[in-house]
C-alpha positions in Angstrom: 98.3 110.9 117.4 97.9 113.4 114.5 95.7 116.2 114.9 94.3 119.5 112.8 98.2 121.3 114.3 100.4 118.6 113.6 99.1 117.8 109.8 101.1 118.8 106.9 99.7 121.2 104.6 99.8 117.6 102.2 97.5 118.3 98.5 94.0 116.1 98.6 95.4 114.0 96.5 97.8 113.1 99.1 94.7 112.5 100.9 93.9 110.4 98.5 96.3 107.9 98.0 96.7 107.6 101.9 93.1 107.2 102.5 93.2 104.0 99.6 96.7 103.1 101.6 94.5 103.2 104.8 92.5 99.8 103.7 95.1 97.5 105.0 95.9 96.4 102.2 99.5 96.6 99.7 99.4 97.9 97.3 101.6 99.2 94.5 101.9 102.2 92.0 99.6 100.4 89.7 96.6 99.2 92.0 96.2 102.5 94.0 95.1 104.0 90.1 92.5 101.0 89.1 91.1 101.5 92.8 91.0 105.2 92.5 89.9 104.8 88.7 87.3 102.5 89.5 86.4 104.5 92.9 87.8 108.1 93.7 87.0 108.9 90.0 82.8 108.0 90.0 83.5 111.5 92.5 86.1 112.8 93.3 88.8 113.1 90.3 90.9 110.6 89.9 94.8 111.0 89.6 97.2 109.7 86.9 99.9 107.4 86.8 102.3 110.3 87.4 100.8 111.7 89.4 100.1 108.7 92.2 103.6 107.8 91.9 104.6 110.7 92.7 102.5 110.8 95.7 103.5 107.5 97.1 106.7 108.8 97.4 105.5 112.4 99.2 103.9 110.3 101.4 106.4 107.7 102.2 109.3 111.1 102.2 106.5 111.7 105.5 106.4 108.4 106.9 103.1 107.7 106.5 104.2 105.0 103.9 106.1 102.4 103.7 107.4 100.0 100.3 109.4 97.3 99.7 110.5 95.0 96.0 108.6 92.1 95.9 109.1 89.5 93.3 106.6 89.4 90.6 104.7 86.9 90.7 105.2 86.6 86.4 107.6 88.9 84.7 110.9 89.3 85.2 110.8 93.2 87.2 110.1 93.9 90.9 107.0 95.0 92.1 107.3 98.1 94.6 103.6 97.5 97.1 103.7 100.6 99.5 101.6 100.3 103.2 100.1 103.0 105.7 102.3 103.0 108.6 100.0 103.8 111.3 101.6 107.6 111.6 99.5 107.4 109.1 96.9 106.2 109.1 96.0 108.1 112.4 96.8 111.4 110.3 94.3 110.7 107.2 92.2 109.9 109.9 92.6 113.2 111.4 92.3 114.8 108.0 89.5 113.1 107.5 87.7 114.3 110.8 89.1 117.1 111.2 90.0 119.4 107.6 87.6 121.7 106.6 85.7 120.8 103.6 86.4 121.9 100.4 82.6 122.9 98.7 81.9 121.4 95.9 83.2 123.7 91.6 80.6 122.1 88.8 82.4 123.1 85.9 79.5 121.3 83.6 80.2 121.8 79.8 77.1 120.8 78.5 75.5 123.4 80.0 78.0 126.0 79.2 77.2 125.3 75.7 73.6 126.1 76.5 74.6 129.4 78.0 75.1 129.4 74.2 72.6 128.7 72.8 72.2 131.0 71.6 75.1 130.8 69.3 73.9 126.7 68.5 71.2 125.8 66.1 68.7 123.5 68.9 69.7 120.3 66.9 73.8 121.4 68.1 72.1 122.1 71.1 70.2 118.6 70.8 73.1 116.8 70.2 75.5 118.1 73.2 72.6 117.1 75.6 72.3 113.0 74.2 75.8 112.8 73.7 75.3 114.5 77.8 73.1 111.6 78.6 75.3 108.3 77.4 78.2 109.7 78.8 75.9 110.0 82.4 74.1 106.7 81.8 77.9 104.4 81.2 79.1 106.2 84.0 75.6 105.1 86.0 76.1 101.8 84.9 79.7 102.3 85.5 79.2 103.2 89.6 76.5 100.6 89.1 79.7 97.1 88.1 82.2 98.7 90.7 79.8 98.2 94.0 79.0 94.8 92.9 82.2 93.9 92.7 82.4 95.7 96.0 80.9 92.4 96.9 80.5 92.3 100.8 83.9 93.1 101.9 83.2 95.0 105.3 86.4 96.6 104.3 84.6 98.3 101.5 81.6 99.4 102.9 81.6 102.7 103.0 83.2 103.3 98.8 80.4 101.2 97.8 77.5 103.6 100.1 79.9 106.2 98.0 79.4 104.3 94.6 75.6 104.1 95.1 75.9 107.6 95.5 77.7 107.6 91.8 75.5 105.3 90.5 72.6 108.2 91.7 74.0 110.8 90.7 74.5 109.8 86.9 71.1 108.7 87.8 70.6 112.2 88.2 72.7 113.6 84.8 71.0 111.6 82.9 67.7 112.3 84.1 68.7 116.0 83.6 69.3 115.7 79.9 66.6 114.2 79.7 64.3 117.4 80.8 67.0 119.9 79.0 66.1 117.6 75.5 61.9 118.1 76.5 63.0 122.2 77.4 64.5 122.4 73.9 61.2 121.2 72.1 58.7 123.0 74.9 61.6 125.9 73.1 61.4 125.0 69.6 57.3 125.4 69.4 56.9 128.0 71.1 59.5 130.3 68.9 57.5 132.8 67.3 58.4 132.7 63.4 57.7 128.9 63.8 
């Protein structure tokens, strides 16, 4: 069984892709990308198609995944599907249990703009916040819908929990944008030259 000392120095994207395979289904690269968009992308990051295919090859080379070609249901091209190996399952389990936890890194574009508010007109600051509010509400609705789409499948219990977290997170982002809009209104009201 893999442990912390024998885990290879794979990037986090490899572990995320291997984690998607750990749910016991054979997945094509397209499936991995689709599933990462509907779950990982709401709380971590969703890799591009080229990254997904690169990681699948890396995981197969490491012995953590196997692949095979399957005849298409439609179309003329065979599709490559991947499955996690026992060694891969042990490795991703060991990684989830023992790898150091990276703290979240916040890169908040709207707040960077507001930080430079002395260079902007209040109307532009309101536009930035309104756009961010709209984005956060859209992401909140997406997380809510994706959690509902996950259904009652017991294998998806923890992804459903992370989707619930994402829904709460984007609700908070939406509400913070509303609070900042109110703060700007209050700031304008108190400006001495009004």
